N, C-alpha and C positions, 0 to 999 in steps of 0.2 A: 734441616727443619723450617731453612725458608725456600726450598725448592718445592719441598711437600704443602707448605701451604700455598704455595704460586699453580702448582699441579690444580690441589683444592678449589682456587678460586677462580679460576680457568674453565673447570668442570661445573662449575656451580650456574656461569658466566654462560657458558653454552647451553646449560638447560634449561635456565630462566628466557636466554631467546628462544627456546624449542616453543617454551611455552604462549611466549607473546605473538610467536608466528600463528601457535596453533589455533589461537583467540582473536589474532585480527578480524577487526571487520573490514566488509567491504564500504569504502568510501563511495559515495555517492552525491550528484551533484544536482542542485532543483533548481531548474530555469522558471525565473519571472512566467506569473500564467497569463496566456492570453486572454482577454476581456472581449469579453463577444455577446457578452450578459448588459452589455451600457450601464455597466457601475462605474463608480467614480473610481480615481486614483487610488484614497482611501481603502476601500470597500476590499480592491482588487488586493492590496497592500497588505489588510488586514487575514484573509484568506491562505495568502501566500503563508504567511507568519503560523497560522495554523496548522496548517498542512505541514509545513517543517515541524514546526513543535512535535505533532501526531510520529512523523517519521520517527524523530531522537526518543520516542518515549516508548516506542518499539524492542529499544537497546539491542537492534541487528544492525546497526548501521551507523559511523562516523560522515555525517552531513558536511560539506564544504563550506565555508564561513560566507555569509550573505556578500560582505564588500570585496573578497574575491573572486570569487564568481561574477560580479557585478559588473568588474573590470574587463575579465576579459572575453565573455558577452559581447561587450560596450565592443573591443577588437574585434572580434569573431562576425559580429551581426547574428549570434545565433538568438537574438530576442524574434525574429523577424525567420530561424527556422524549425517550423512544428515540423515540415516534410525533409527532414534531413534522412539520410538513406544510407545505403550501407558505401554507396562513393564518396559519401563527402566527407572532407578533412576536418571538418569542424568538430566532430566527433572527437578524432582521434587528438585534437589539440584540448579539449578539455579536460581527457587521460593526461597529454602530456605535461600540462601546465596547471593540474589539478591533482592526481593522482586517483583520480574517478574513476568507479571502475564504471557505473551507470550514471547515466544522465535523465533525468525525468522532464518530462515536457508536459505544461498543463493546460486546458482551456477552461473560460467558466462561461457553459451551455448556454444557463438560463440558470434564472434568481430573483425569484418575485417575494412579495411579503406586502399581503391586502385584505384588507377587511368589506364587507359584504354586507347590510343592513334588512333584514327580510321582515316589513309592516304586516300583519294578519289580523286586518281591522276589525271582522267581524267578530275575533276572540278577544281585542285591543289588547294584543301582545305584540313584540318587535322582539325578534332573536337576531343577533351577530355575528357570521362566521368570519373566525381569523385564519387565514391560509398562506403558509411559508413554505418556499419550497426551493432548490439548488439541486443542478447538476452539475457535475467537472468530467472534461476527458482526459484523462490520464496517459499517459506511452511513454515506456520503459526503455531507454536503447543500452544495448550494451557497447561501449567506448572504445573496444579492443576489436570486435566485428565489425560495427556498426548493423547487427541484427538490431530489431525490433524485440525483446522479450518477451512483453503482455504490451496490448494498448485495450485502457476497457473505460465503459462510460459509468457513474457512480453516480444515483440519482436519490434524494432523501426527502419529504413533505411531510408537514404535519398542518389537521386541522382541528380549528377549536371553535366551539358552537359558545353562543355567548361570552364571548373574551372581551366583553365590553364596547362601545361606540364610538372609541378612539379611531379614525379614520389617518392610515398610512400615510403619509406626504413625505414625495423626495424618495431619496435609495431607499433599500432595505439596511435597515441597521444592522451587519452580521454577527454581532456581539450582544445584545441585546432578548429577553425573552423567547420567544417562539422560535423567533428567527435563528438568534444564536443557538439555539439546541440541534436546530435543523444541518446547521453549518457543521456544527462540531462532528454531528453525524457522519456527517460527507466526507468530511477531512480525514477521518477515523477509519472510516471504509475505505478511502482512498489507501490510507496507508496500509491496511490491511492487504488491501489487491498488491500493493510494491514489494513485501513482505514474502506474500505468497508467492509472486512472480521470480524471488530470489532467494529464495526459502520454503520449498514446497515443502506442506505438510507430509513429514514422514513416518512411521514405524520405527521408531527406536528399539523396543523390545518385546519380548510376546512373554508372558506367563498367566500359563490355564488358557481361561477364555479371556483375558485383558490384555493390550493395547497399549502400548504406551507411546506417548503422539506427542512431536519435540514443538507444541504449542504450547502457551500456559496462560495465564490471564491477558488480558489485551490485542489476543494475534486474533481476532475474530469470531472465534468458536463460542457455541451454547450448547447447556446440557440436553442431551436428548436429541441433537441434530445427529443425521445418518448419514456417513464418510462412504464411499466406493475407492477398496482397493486396489492399486494398478502393480502389476508388473512389468520393470520395463519393458518397451520393446525396441524396436528398433529404427535407428532416424527416417524419416521421411520427407524425400527431394523433390523440390519441383520439376521436371522431366525438360522445363521448356528457362525455366532461370539457374536452374542448379540449387536453390537455397532453400536450408533447410525448414520445412514449413512445420516440422510436429514429428512425434515420434507412434510409435501402431504398439502404443501399451494395453495391454489386456486384464480385464477384470479381472479381482480372483477372490473378491469377497466385499460382505458390507461390516458396517461399526456403527454403533451409535457410543455418540460423545458424553461418561457418565459424569464424572468429576474433572474440572478445572483449576487446576494450583497456579501457582504465581511462575512458575519455568516449566510446566509439559503439565498434558493432560492423559487421563484411563479414559479409556472407551472398550464397552464392550463386541464380541463377535457375534454379528448375527446372522452371516453368512461363514462359512470359511470353506472356501473353494480353492487353500493354497495359501495364506496372507505369510509372508515373512519378513522378514526383519529390513527397513530400508523398500520397502514398496512405498510409492507414491500414495498418498490419500484424497479426493475429491469430496468436496461435498453432491452428495446425489439430488438430481435435477430433476 
């Protein structure tokens, strides 16, 4: 009897371990944001916190604790390593010391919050424009290969007329009012770009004219967006460097997002040239 119980428990442990392995999330490390926009240190730290929170909310990653990464960055001089490449041993160190599969570097390239008052004397009217904008450069590197998986620029801006006559003085308050909205939109969009780089949108299942996509709420999709489905092609290598710079993916149809659910989305096929389960989908430009 004891032998049977032991065998049962061992089998359960194996099944449990297998399930954990299948659902294990990739570990990512987020480096300090470079500040090229002239912000004060507190504002940059606030942006970093927002970005990390946005990544955690996607539910797709395990994020390395900031304190642990800060010690490694200091030791390896990673704060100055925006130009890391495949030959740089620092990426391998990030993987070795944190278990992170991906290392994300970012830069705040622009951040502006200002008001402009215009007086129309002939009409006796004065209007105020409140303009807020932010731009982030994000680069995702694979720590095991040294390859840059994705490099993107995310920009968001808002303009409000008759916002009042308060003049913005000093550095932008990245958590207040219109500026706060712009920053959150930007960091959320940057988090979606990270998800897209690691987990491309794919067709999970097809039923009739409906394609089920592996992207739900908070995944960057919107109802009525049109996506192009691609069949995977061959790797394309730079003949000079030997680096894989892309794949010869072939478009096989288009779909329109019909419904976004918590964990996945439904899309209707618009054009079908051979859409299959596993096809990668990208927004139509």
